[in-house]
N, C-alpha and C positions, 0 to 999 in steps of 0.2 A: 953689412953682410955678417960680421962677427956676432952681432946680436941675434941674428936669424939662426945662426948655427947653435949658439948657446941655448936659445929657445928650443930648438928642435931636439938637442941632446937632453936637456932637463925635462922635456915633455915626456920622455920615454918612461922614467920611473912614475910619473903621475899617471900615465896610461895604464902601467902595470898595477898600480894600487887601486885605480878606479875602474878597471875593466868590467867588474860585476855590475856596476851601476849605470853604465853608458847605454844600455838598451832598455832602461826602465825609467821612462820620463816622469813616473809618479814617485820615484825615490829621491830623497833629499840629496843622495850622493850624485845624482845626475847633474844637478845645478851646482853642487860644490866643485865638481870637476871643472866646469867652466870658469868658476871663480878663481880656482887655483891656476888655471891657464892664463887668466888676466893678470894675476899677481906675478906669475912667471914672466909674461911679456913685459910688465913694468920693470921687473928686476933686469931682464936681458937688455932692455933699452937703456937702463940707467947705470948698469955696473961700471962702464967706462969712466963715469964722472962721479962716482960714489964719494970720492974725498976731495973733489975740486972745491976750492974756496970754502974750506970747513968751518969758518966762523961767520959766514953769511947767515942772515936771518932765517932763510928758507932751510938751510942745512942744520941750524940749531933746532928748528921745530921738527925737521925730519928725524933727527936722532932722538929727540924727546918721544915722538910717536913710535919709533922703532923699538926703543927701550921699553916704553910703556906697553907694547904689544906682548911682551913676554909674560907678564903677570897673569892676565886672564887665561892663557892657554895652559901654563903650568898649574895654576890653582884649579882650573876646571878639570884637567886630566887627572890630577891627584885626587880630587874630591869624587870623580866618577869611580875611580879604582877603589877608593876607600869605602864609599857609602853606597855605591850602586849595585855592589854584588854582581859583577858581570858573570854570566853563566852561558855555557855552550848550548843549554837547552832551548834557548831562543832560536828560532828557525830562520829568522831573517838573514838571507845570504848576502844581503847588500850592506850589512852593518859590519864594522870592524869589531873585533873582540871586545875592546874596552866600552863600545857603545851598547853591548848586549846586556844592559842593566836589567836586573830583576826587581830592583827597589827604585822607587821614585827619589831622585836625588834633589832635595829642596833645602839643603843646608850649605854652610860655607859660602862660596861665591854664588852658588845657585839659589841662595835665599833671596838675592837681589836681582840676578839676571838669569834667564833660561838658557842663554847661548854664549857662554864666555869664550868658547873656542872660535865662533864666528865673530864675536866682538874683537877678538885678538887679530883675525884675518882682515877685518875692516880697518882697524888701526894700523896694521901693517901696510895695507894697500895705500892708504894716505900717506904714511911715512915714506914709502918708496917713491910715490908721486912727487913729493916735495924735494926730492933730490934733483929733479929736472922738470920744472913746471913748464908744460906746453899744452896746447889744445888737444892733440891726439892722445896724450897720456892722461889728461883729464877725462876724456871719454872712456878710456879703458878702465880708469879708477871708478868712474861712476858705474860702468858696466859690471866690475867686480862687486861693488857694494850692492847693486841691484840683485845680482846672482845670489849673494849671501842672504839677502832679505828673503828671496824665493826659497832658498835652501832651508832657512829657519821656519818658514811657513809650512813646508812639506815635512820637515822634521817634527813639527808640533802635531801635524795630523797623524803621523806614525805614533807619536807618544800618546795621543788621545786614544788611538785604537788599542794600544797595549795597556795603558794605565787607567783609561776610562775617566770617570768623574773626578778622581783624585787629581789628575793632570789638569782638567778644566779649573778645578779650584786653585791649584797651584799657579795657573796663568793669571788668575785674578790678583794674587799676592805678589807677583814679580813682574818685571819688565823684560822686554825681549833682548835688548842690548846694552842699555845704559841705565844704571841704577837710578830709580826715582823719576826717570824721564821717558824713555821709549824702550 
């Protein structure tokens, strides 16, 4: 019951941040919302046992993933702010201010992967899952990963619309989530 209460309370800020995208199924934010909710469910389910048996193999791998999830989000956000030249002149109401880039960001971490922020969320999901491995949470983690994949696909469509051929060329030079792989 505590997990359900934690999930409900923490869903409120996610709803407040995501409300503009919830009615636009063609926006990447629509699918990102559902991924965030899956990640929140994983956290709400696992927080009571977060530090149980801290030196078990699954806990060690969990912490490695959780700590590793920090780099892509920090590097990606900083690079967007530095090179993307976010501007209020972009009319897309579903984008956060830092997403309203006027320049294609293809340097830094973006030289290798197009979606470091989503990569970070995928790593985070699997790190939280490893805290308490079970079938239900495996399905939620898979669902979160699938939603992030769909999010990335819709994000790419939006970027193609805004940046055109330059983004298509960038897609050929970079991978979606993991450098040199996928």
